[in-house]
C-alpha positions in Angstrom: 38.5 13.1 -33.5 35.2 14.7 -33.0 33.6 14.9 -28.9 31.1 12.4 -28.6 30.4 13.8 -25.1 26.9 15.7 -24.5 27.0 18.9 -22.7 24.8 20.7 -21.0 22.9 23.5 -22.8 23.9 26.7 -21.4 21.2 29.6 -21.0 21.5 33.0 -22.6 23.1 34.6 -19.6 25.7 31.9 -19.4 26.9 32.1 -22.8 26.8 36.3 -21.9 29.0 35.8 -18.7 31.7 33.4 -20.4 31.9 35.6 -23.6 31.7 38.9 -21.9 35.7 38.7 -21.2 36.2 39.4 -25.1 34.4 43.2 -24.3 37.5 43.9 -22.4 40.0 42.3 -24.7 39.1 43.8 -27.7 39.5 47.3 -25.6 43.1 46.3 -25.8 43.0 45.1 -29.8 40.6 48.1 -30.9 43.0 50.6 -29.6 46.2 49.0 -30.7 44.9 48.5 -33.9 43.3 52.3 -34.6 46.2 54.0 -33.0 49.4 52.0 -32.9 50.4 53.6 -36.4 49.1 56.7 -35.1 51.7 56.6 -31.9 54.4 55.5 -34.0 54.0 58.2 -36.7 53.4 61.0 -34.1 56.7 59.6 -32.2 58.6 60.3 -35.9 58.3 56.6 -37.8 58.1 57.0 -41.6 55.7 55.4 -43.7 57.8 52.9 -44.6 59.0 51.9 -41.6 55.6 50.8 -40.1 55.3 47.5 -40.9 58.3 46.6 -39.4 57.2 48.1 -36.1 54.1 46.4 -36.2 55.8 43.0 -36.4 56.1 42.9 -32.9 52.3 41.9 -32.8 52.1 38.5 -35.3 55.7 37.5 -33.7 54.5 37.8 -30.2 51.1 35.7 -31.5 53.2 33.2 -33.0 55.4 32.6 -29.9 52.6 33.0 -27.1 49.4 31.5 -28.3 50.2 27.7 -29.3 52.3 27.7 -25.8 49.5 29.0 -23.8 46.7 27.1 -25.5 49.1 24.2 -24.8 49.7 25.3 -21.5 45.9 25.8 -20.7 44.9 22.5 -22.1 47.1 21.0 -19.3 46.2 23.0 -16.5 44.0 22.6 -13.5 42.8 24.5 -10.2 40.4 23.2 -8.0 39.2 27.2 -7.8 40.6 29.0 -11.3 39.6 25.9 -13.6 41.6 25.3 -16.5 41.4 28.5 -18.5 40.5 31.0 -16.1 43.9 31.4 -14.5 44.7 32.8 -18.2 42.3 34.7 -18.7 43.3 36.9 -15.2 47.1 36.5 -15.9 46.9 37.9 -19.1 44.0 40.6 -18.3 46.6 42.4 -15.3 49.4 42.6 -17.9 47.6 44.1 -20.6 45.5 46.6 -18.6 49.3 48.0 -17.5 50.9 48.2 -21.0 47.7 50.0 -22.0 49.0 52.1 -19.4 52.4 52.5 -20.4 51.6 52.9 -24.2 50.7 56.0 -24.6 53.6 57.2 -22.1 56.2 56.2 -24.6 58.1 59.1 -25.7 60.6 57.4 -28.5 59.8 54.9 -31.3 61.8 52.2 -29.7 60.0 52.6 -26.4 56.4 52.0 -28.0 57.5 48.9 -30.0 58.6 47.5 -26.8 55.5 47.8 -25.0 53.5 47.0 -28.0 55.1 43.9 -27.7 54.4 43.4 -24.1 50.6 44.7 -24.6 50.5 41.6 -27.9 51.7 39.3 -25.6 49.5 39.9 -22.4 46.4 40.1 -24.8 47.4 36.7 -26.5 47.7 35.3 -23.1 44.3 36.1 -22.4 42.5 35.7 -25.2 43.7 32.1 -26.7 42.2 30.3 -23.8 39.1 31.8 -24.9 38.6 30.6 -27.9 39.0 27.0 -26.3 36.9 27.9 -23.4 33.9 27.5 -26.0 35.2 24.3 -27.0 35.4 23.6 -23.5 31.9 24.4 -22.2 29.4 23.9 -25.3 28.0 21.1 -27.3 28.9 21.4 -31.1 24.9 22.5 -31.4 25.5 25.7 -29.5 29.5 26.3 -30.3 28.2 28.4 -33.6 26.4 30.4 -31.1 29.0 30.5 -28.9 31.4 32.2 -31.0 28.8 34.5 -32.0 28.6 35.9 -28.7 32.1 36.3 -28.4 32.0 38.5 -31.7 29.3 40.2 -30.6 31.1 41.6 -27.5 34.1 42.0 -29.9 32.1 44.4 -32.0 30.9 46.3 -28.9 33.9 47.0 -27.2 35.9 48.0 -30.6 32.7 50.2 -31.4 33.4 52.0 -28.1 37.2 51.6 -28.0 37.5 52.9 -31.5 35.6 56.2 -30.7 37.3 56.9 -27.2 40.0 59.4 -28.6 37.1 61.1 -30.8 34.9 61.3 -27.5 37.9 62.9 -25.4 38.3 65.5 -28.4 34.9 66.8 -29.1 33.0 65.6 -25.8 35.4 66.2 -23.1 37.4 68.6 -25.1 40.5 66.7 -24.2 43.2 68.3 -26.6 44.0 66.1 -29.8 47.1 67.9 -30.6 50.7 66.5 -29.9 52.9 68.6 -27.8 56.6 68.5 -27.9 56.5 65.4 -30.2 54.2 63.6 -27.2 51.3 61.6 -27.7 47.9 63.9 -27.9 45.8 63.5 -24.5 42.8 62.3 -26.5 44.6 58.9 -27.0 46.0 58.9 -23.7 43.1 58.9 -21.7 41.6 56.5 -24.5 44.1 54.0 -23.2 43.9 54.5 -19.7 39.8 53.8 -19.7 40.5 50.7 -22.2 42.8 49.5 -19.4 40.3 49.8 -16.9 37.8 48.8 -18.9 40.0 45.3 -20.1 40.7 44.1 -16.7 37.1 44.6 -15.2 35.5 42.9 -18.0 37.7 39.8 -18.3 37.1 39.5 -14.3 33.7 39.4 -14.6 34.0 36.1 -16.8 36.5 35.1 -14.3 34.2 35.4 -11.4 30.5 34.3 -13.1 31.8 31.9 -15.0 32.5 28.0 -13.7 34.6 25.1 -15.4 33.7 21.3 -15.3 36.5 19.5 -13.8 38.3 16.8 -16.0 36.0 13.2 -16.4 38.9 11.4 -15.5 41.0 13.2 -12.9 43.9 10.6 -12.6 44.2 10.2 -16.6 44.6 13.9 -16.8 47.2 14.2 -13.9 49.1 11.5 -15.7 48.8 13.5 -19.1 49.7 16.6 -17.3 53.1 15.0 -15.8 53.7 13.7 -19.5 53.1 16.9 -21.3 56.3 18.1 -18.9 57.6 21.6 -19.8 57.4 24.6 -22.0 60.2 22.9 -24.3 57.7 19.9 -24.7 55.0 21.7 -25.5 56.8 23.5 -28.2 58.0 20.1 -29.9 54.3 18.8 -29.5 53.3 22.3 -31.2 56.0 21.9 -34.1 54.4 18.5 -34.4 50.6 19.7 -34.5 51.6 21.2 -37.8 52.0 18.0 -39.5 49.2 16.3 -38.2 46.1 18.8 -38.5 43.0 17.7 -39.7 41.8 18.2 -43.3 39.7 21.4 -43.0 42.5 22.6 -40.7 44.8 22.5 -43.9 42.1 23.8 -45.9 41.0 26.9 -43.6 44.9 27.5 -42.7 45.0 28.8 -46.6 41.9 31.0 -46.0 43.5 32.6 -43.1 46.7 33.3 -45.0 45.4 36.1 -47.5 42.5 37.2 -45.2 44.9 38.2 -42.4 47.3 39.8 -44.9 44.3 41.8 -45.7 43.9 42.5 -42.3 46.9 43.4 -41.4 47.5 45.9 -44.4 44.2 47.6 -43.2 45.6 48.0 -39.6 48.6 49.4 -40.5 47.9 51.4 -43.6 44.2 52.9 -42.7 45.6 56.2 -41.2 48.8 57.2 -43.6 45.9 56.2 -46.6 43.3 58.5 -45.5 45.2 61.5 -44.5 47.2 61.4 -47.6 44.6 60.4 -49.9 41.3 62.6 -48.5 42.8 64.8 -45.8 46.1 65.5 -48.3 48.3 65.8 -45.4 51.3 63.2 -44.4 52.6 65.7 -41.5 51.9 63.4 -38.2 52.3 66.2 -36.0 49.6 68.7 -37.6 46.2 68.8 -36.5 45.3 67.9 -39.5 46.7 64.8 -39.3 45.5 63.9 -36.0 41.7 64.7 -37.2 42.1 62.1 -40.0 43.4 59.5 -37.2 40.4 60.1 -35.7 38.3 59.9 -38.5 39.6 56.2 -39.1 39.0 55.4 -35.6 35.4 56.4 -36.3 35.8 53.9 -39.7 36.7 51.0 -37.2 34.1 51.7 -35.1 31.5 51.3 -37.9 32.9 48.0 -39.1 33.2 46.3 -35.5 29.5 47.9 -34.6 28.5 46.0 -38.0 30.1 42.8 -36.7 28.6 42.8 -33.7 25.0 42.7 -35.2 26.2 40.3 -38.1 27.4 37.9 -35.5 23.7 37.0 -34.7 22.8 36.8 -38.1 25.5 34.3 -39.4 24.3 31.2 -36.8 20.8 31.7 -39.1 22.5 31.8 -42.5 24.7 29.0 -41.4 21.2 26.8 -41.2 20.7 27.4 -44.9 24.0 27.0 -46.4 27.4 25.4 -45.5 29.6 27.6 -43.2 32.5 27.5 -45.9 30.1 29.4 -48.2 28.8 32.1 -45.3 32.4 32.5 -44.8 33.4 33.1 -48.8 30.3 35.1 -49.0 31.4 37.8 -46.1 35.1 37.6 -47.1 34.0 38.8 -50.7 32.5 41.6 -49.5 35.3 42.9 -47.4 37.5 42.5 -50.0 35.1 44.8 -52.2 35.0 47.1 -49.3 38.4 47.8 -48.8 39.1 48.0 -52.5 36.2 50.7 -52.7 38.2 53.0 -50.3 40.1 54.2 -53.4 37.6 55.4 -55.5 35.6 57.5 -52.3 36.2 61.3 -52.8 34.3 62.4 -49.5 35.3 61.3 -45.9 31.5 61.6 -45.3 31.2 58.3 -47.3 33.9 56.2 -45.8 31.6 54.5 -43.3 30.3 53.1 -46.3 32.7 50.1 -47.5 33.4 49.5 -43.7 29.9 48.3 -43.9 31.1 45.3 -46.4 34.4 45.1 -44.0 32.3 44.4 -40.9 30.4 41.6 -42.5 34.1 40.0 -43.3 35.0 40.6 -39.7 32.5 39.0 -38.0 32.8 35.9 -40.2 36.2 35.7 -39.5 35.8 36.0 -35.9 33.4 33.4 -35.9 32.9 31.0 -39.1 36.8 29.7 -39.0 36.2 28.5 -35.2 33.1 27.0 -35.8 33.6 24.7 -38.3 36.9 23.5 -36.3 35.5 23.1 -33.3 33.3 20.1 -33.8 36.3 18.3 -35.9 39.2 18.7 -33.0 39.7 16.6 -30.0 38.2 18.1 -26.9 41.1 17.5 -24.6 43.2 19.1 -27.4 41.2 22.1 -28.1 43.4 24.8 -26.9 46.6 23.0 -28.0 45.0 23.0 -31.9 43.6 26.4 -31.5 47.2 28.0 -30.8 48.2 25.9 -33.7 45.7 27.4 -35.9 46.9 30.8 -35.0 49.6 30.0 -36.6 48.2 30.5 -40.0 47.0 34.2 -38.6 50.4 35.2 -37.7 52.4 34.1 -40.2 50.7 35.8 -43.0 51.2 39.1 -40.6 54.9 38.5 -40.5 55.6 38.3 -44.0 53.1 41.3 -44.5 55.6 43.0 -41.9 58.4 42.2 -43.5 57.0 42.9 -47.2 54.5 45.5 -47.6 56.7 48.4 -46.4 59.1 47.3 -49.4 56.0 46.9 -51.7 54.3 50.4 -50.7 57.7 52.2 -51.5 58.7 50.4 -55.1 55.1 49.2 -56.4 53.0 52.3 -55.0 55.5 54.9 -55.2 54.7 55.4 -50.9 50.9 55.6 -52.0 49.4 53.8 -48.9 45.7 53.5 -50.3 47.1 50.8 -53.1 48.2 49.0 -50.3 44.7 49.0 -49.0 43.4 48.0 -52.6 46.0 45.0 -52.6 44.6 43.8 -49.0 41.0 43.5 -50.8 42.5 41.3 -53.3 43.7 39.4 -50.8 40.4 39.2 -49.0 38.4 38.2 -52.3 41.0 35.3 -52.9 40.5 34.3 -49.6 36.5 34.3 -50.1 37.2 32.2 -53.4 39.4 29.6 -51.5 36.8 29.2 -48.7 33.9 28.5 -51.1 36.1 25.4 -52.3 36.7 24.0 -49.3 35.6 20.4 -48.8 33.3 20.5 -45.5 32.8 17.6 -43.4 28.8 16.6 -43.3 28.3 17.5 -40.1 29.6 21.1 -40.6 26.8 21.8 -42.5 23.7 20.8 -41.0 
């Protein structure tokens, strides 16, 4: 399964250029994660319905990422290469969606734009994971994914702070007018859309891709690959033939992403209710609480950007599975700690622990997988692996609303505690993975 061809080592700036697009992509994800529940609530959605409206994101990932990964494996253009056409198309569509999202005037419109935005983000993001496997030798793959994580963190910090920046620095209104989205959120999405497209185009224009070693064989395989329907059949078959390590990591991902989905959906309403004692999304206090959540998300993403460069160092001294286990345990405890914090000024503390987990989530599973997957099917397997990111989110979207209402009496802060417990379970399972010997080096 492992690719034996020795690839040339890339310089720091080559790693920088090939990963810089993730800086822009994360503007899309960070603004979506920190503000979607805020937008839905401002437009009149109840907390019980938020998980159902959020289903747009994981369902889109389930449908889009495996197919895009498969198609990018079988794409080659003399000028655009293999993965970069998908970078460009996804960035263009995502940027358009980011201009549309804050202009939604009803919940159903916001849900439709979320579908479009998440699909487009996935089109540009999925090939980026395979891009590292394409270009880097196994000795540099952890560094490659760490560089991506660094840009994810940096992009998310800035994007998460944009509503607060426009409110406090640019003196833009943070109050909804006639049930519409506050101007601070609107301008944040406009800025994010422009940066998204520009950053991805930097990678498209500054990075090169090597053509297939045997172009004739590649063309034969591409013809055999056929249509999207053939891709779907191959993806389903791939679920039955996953490498052992991939199956083990799938269980870790399952519990991890339940926790993350709960955090993204409920942190805004949880902090507004638990610490600010407000539930009216049209009030100034609720919008101020939502800005505070953006600051919290900036903290965990900033920590992840720094931790991204520490993880490869840790992986030299202990197995990657143990590094991942420790980081997940820290993140789980961080989420659970939100329940006992009594001051808004201390909300950054648990977010430091969540940032360690986020850095590992974006780095270690892919670093473990990359050297045991065949190079010619890297995008395909990364797409299949995405199933175990979106399936737990879909289940969460269907069940968390019911659990919050009937188990926790609508107290969404307790749903965050449940998410923390799930992340702790993920860490325990990661510690028990039987990691191949070459992964421990």
